[in-house]
Structures are given as C-alpha cells and as structure tokens.
N, C-alpha and C positions, 0 to 999 in steps of 0.2 A: 547656153548662148555662146557661140564661138567668137573668136577674134578674127578680124580681117585686116590685112595690110593695105594701107591707102597709098596714094600716088607719091607721098613724101619719101617712100623707100629709096635709099641710096645704094642698095645692093651690097651692103657690107657683110651680111651673113651672120651677124651677132645673134639674131633671133633664132635662126636655124640651129646654131651651135648650142644655144641654151635650152631649146625645147626638149622637155623630158619625154614627150611622146613621139618625137621625130616626125611631126606632121607638117613641117614647113619645108618647102622645096623651092629651088630657083627655076624661074621661067623667064627667058629673055632678059636676064640681068636684074630682074626684080624677084622678090620672094612672095610666095603665096602660101596660105594656110589651108589645109584640107579640113573643112568644117566638120566632117564626119568623124575625124580622129581627134580634134581639138577638145581638151578637157576643161577649157576656160580657166586655166591656172594663172594667166597673166605674166608668166615668166618672160615671154617675148616682149611684151610692152615694157617691162622693167629693165630689160637689157638694151633696147633699141635707143641709139643716140639721137634719133630725130622723131621719136614717138609715132612711128608709122603704124604699128599694130594698135588697133582700137577695138573695143568691145562692140559687137553689133547690137 
C-alpha cells in the first residue's frame, strides 16, 4: 500500500529529499508520490512537518 500526500502539503520538499526511492516529485507547488514506485517505508511521513503524507 503506497502513501499519498494530502492537501495539507505546504510544498517544503522535505518528503522528496528524504525519500529513498526518489518517487516524490513537485507538481504545481505541491508534492505527489508515484504509487508504483513507493515502497511504503513511511520516511516521507516521518519527515513531513505537517503530516501530509498518509498511508492509503
């Protein structure tokens, strides 16, 4: 099960910098996770200051 970034994202990029599979990219000032590449490690959720990444 992959993670998904919700609307609480503030566009800081902390999740993308921390992602070990580099499956997070910026789209229009917000970040999105490529579910096909996400390994469900939770690193993005652990580093996000507003808890935007959530397990689906």
